[in-house]
N, C-alpha and C positions, 0 to 999 in steps of 0.2 A: 504493500500500500504506500502511495506517495506521501512523504512527510509533509505535514501542515503545521506551521508554527502557531503558538498561542495567540499572537496578535492577529494572524490571518483567520484563525478559527473564531476569534471574538468578532471580527468584522463580518464574517459570514453569518454568524448567529444574530448579529444586530440587523442585518439585511433580512434574515428569515423572520425576525420579529415584526419588521415593517410589513413584509409580505403577508404575514398572517393577519395583521391589523387591517390590511386592505381587503384580503380575500374573504375572511369570514363575514364582515358586514355586507359584502357584495352577494354572498350566498343567501343571507337573510333577506336582503332587499329583493333578490330574484324570487325567493319563496313568496314574498308579499305580492309581487307583480303577477306571478302565475295564479295566485288565488284570486286576485282582483280581476284578472282576465277571465277566469272561469265564471265569476259572479256576473260578468258583463257579456256572457254568451247568450245569443238568442237565435231564433229561427228566422230565416229569410226565404222567400220564394226561389225555387231553382227549377225552372221549367214548368211543365204542365202538371198540376196537382202533386208537386213534390217540393220539399223544403230541405234546407241544409243549415247546419249550425255555423255561426260566425261570431267573431269577437268584435265588440264595439271598441275599437282601439282608442277613439277619442275619449270616450267615457272612462276607459281603463287608465289612460294616461293622466286624465284630470284627477281621478281618485288616487292614483299612485303618487302624484305630486303632493296631494294633500296628506298622504300617509307618511311620506318620507321624514318630515320633522318628528312625527310621533315615534316612528320606528327607531330613528337615530337617537332620539332622546331617551327612550326606554332602554334600548340596548346599551347606549353609552353609560347611563347611570348604573345599570346592572353590571356592566363590565368594570367600571371604576370601583364599585363596592367590592366585587369579587376579587379584583386584581390586588387591591390594597389590603384586603382581609384574607389573602391567600394563606398566610401563616397560621392564623387561627382556624381556618377551614381545614387545612391539612392536619393540624394537630388534633382537631376534633374527630376527623375521619379515621385517623390511625391510632388515636389514644396516646400520642407522644407527650412526654413531659420533660422539663429541663433536667439536665444531668449536671450535678455539681462536682467539682474536683474532689472533694472529700468523700463523695459516694463511690467514685470509680476513678482514682488518679491514673490508672493505667490508660484508659481510653482518652481521658482529658490530656494527658501528657503526649500521647501519640499525635493527637490533633495539633497541639501546640507546637511540637517539634517539626512537624511537616509544614505548617504555615510559616514558621521561621525559615525553614530551608528554602521555600519557594518565594519568600518575601511578600506574602499576602496577609491581610488582616485576619485575626482570629474570628472564625464564625461561631455562632451559638452551637451548643452540643445538646441534642435531645436523645432520650432513650424511650423505647417502647417495651413494656413488660410482656414479652412474648418469647416462649422457649424455642421457637423456630428461628431461622436465620434470614435476615435481610438488612438492607441499609439504603439510605437515599439522601440526596442533597436537595434543598429547596431554597426559595427566596428570590427576590428581584433586585436587591441592592445590599450594600454592606451592613445596613441595619437589620436586615431580615435573613441574610444568608445563614443557613442552618445545616448541620450534618446530623442525621438521625440514625441510630443503630438499635437493634433489638438486644434484649438481654441474652438471648440465645446465641447471637453472633459473637457477643463479648465472651461468653463462657466456653464456646466450642471451637473458636479459632485461636491458634497460637499468635504470638506477638507479630511475627513476620506476615502472616496471612491477614491479620486485622489491620496492620499498617498498610498493606496493599489495597484493601477495601477502602479505607479512609482516604488514601491517596487518590483513588479512583473518584471518589465523591468530591474531593477538593478540586480535582481537575475539571469536573462538571461546573463548579462555581467559577473557576478561573476562565473557562471557555464561555461562560454566560449561557450555558445550556439551560440552566434552570429558568431563566427569564423567558426563553422561547417556549419551554414546556408549560409554564404558568399561563402564558397567553393562550396557548392551545387548549389547556384544561378549561379556562374560563369560557371560551367561545363554544367548545364542544358541549359544555354544561348548559349554556344558554339554549342551544338547539335541542339538546336532549330534554330539557325541561319543557320546551314548547311542544315537543312530541308527546311527552307524558300528559300534559294538560289537554292536548287535542284528543288523545285516546280516552282520557277520563271523561271529558265532555261527551264524546260519542257514546261511551258506555252508559252514562247517566241519561242521555236523551233516548237511547234505544230501550233501556230497561224501565226507567221511571216515566219517561215521556210517553211511552206507548202503553202504559198501564191504566190510563184514565178511560172514561166511557164516552168519549166523543164519537158521535156517529155521522156527523156532517162530512160529506165528501170533500168539501173544501178544507176542513180540519185535517182529514186524513192525508190529503195531497200536500198540505202545508207541513205536516209532520214528516212525511216522506222526503220532502224537499230539504228540510233541515238535516235529516240523516245523511242525505246525499252530499250536502255541503260539508258536513263534518267528515265524511269519508274522504272527500277530496282534500280537506285540510290535513287529515292524518297522512294520506298518501304523499302530499307535497312536502310535509314536514319530514317524513321518513326519507324522501329523496334528498332533502337538504342535509339531514343527518349523515346519510351515506357520503355526500360530498365533503362534509366536514371531516369524516374519517379519512377520506382520500387526501385531504389537505394536511391532516395530521401525519399521514404516512409520508408526506413530502418532507417532513422534518427528518432528514436522512438518517438511516440506521448507522451511518458512519460515525455519528457523535459518540456511540458507545465504544466503537473501536478506538476513537481518538481518546476517550477518557481512560480506556484500558492502557493504551500506549503511554499517555501522560502519567497515569498512576504508576505504571511499571517504572518509568523513568524517575519519578519523584521518590518512590520507595527504594529503587535500586535493585528490585528482586522480582522480575516478571513471573518466575515460577511460583513464587509465594502467592501472587494474585491469582494465577491459574489454579492453584490448589484450593484457594478460598472460593473461587467460583464453582469448582467441582463440588465442594462441600455444601455450598449454599443451594445449588441446583437440586441436590438430593433431598432437601427439606426447606424450601423457601417459605418464610413466614409471611404474615399479614394477609393470608388468604381470606380471613374473615372481614377484611376491609370491603371486599366485593364492589370496588369501584375501579373500573378500568382506567378512568382518567387519572386517578391518583397513582395507580399501579405503573403508569408511565415513568414515574420517578424512581422506582425500585431498581436496585442493581440487577436483580433477577426477578422477572415477572412470575408471581405465583399463579397456579391454575385456579380458575373459579369453578364453582359447582355447576353453573349453567353451561352445558355443552355448546349451545348456540353462541353464547358469549365468548367462550373459548375459541371457537372456530373463527368468528369475526375478528376477535382481538389478534389472533395469530396472523390473519390475512393482512391486517392493517397495523400491526405492531411496529413501534419505533425501535424495538430491540431485535438485534439479530439473535440467532440461536446461541445458547451458551456453549455448545460444543465447538462452534466456529470461533468463538471468542477465546476459548481455551487453546485451541490449535494455533491461533494467531499469536498468543502470548508465548507459547512454547517454541516459537520460531525465533525469539529474540536471542 
């Protein structure tokens, strides 16, 4: 693999952040336009005793222009809240807590020594009470950069292996990978929430809306029309979610290889990191988190109980296979 320096990787990740900030709102606006186009479809004559469906582009355009400020405002506020609250959101999702030096001086000293060696500020150190193995880095700036480890990884890796893992996570911070991933997590979460709301509304309308005793044909037709509209909303939101997964996939898997290489260089022992990855992959922790967006941060992605989620996540995962990563490290 061609060597890429820290500065180059930082520039590339900054550009990816900007690309994500542009692409995700475009996907959401495209979803809104498609829905408005459907709402402005009507029948027009098409020859003798026949009709065809067409979209009133003028009405759709006018409605879209009116919707743009609302969409940008709502999504913008949601993004800003999630973006700056990412630390507390991730801590809540994973059950992480701050790790004090007196509680585990071994881990704290490893982080401190590595940051001194590479000349970077000391990040926060969190721990998750989980007997399984995993670790991740998070944060968007020096005030929020955090390295999180499980109690299992602290207890079951030797000093060299744990140093390699922490060096890997510090490289993510140095490369600003965490900022790119946080942007991705926020936007995928927005679209995922919209899809969940649309599905819930469709379910409520189908189950509770159809349970009354209305007998008027107009009422029945109106109820059917609402269900059709909600079906279209669910379908369009699902398509938008699919495209957000594709966009997330565009966050090259190379970032994990780069973090492995940077971590190996920082700790000076590629084989120790390879050994750590092998141990972690045999028992990766945090499977109970059950959030694929947060799982992007983990050094090794745990398997989820939902087989469909597993299949989709592997297709669009930002992580290469652990076996390939180990083989790459063993070539050093």
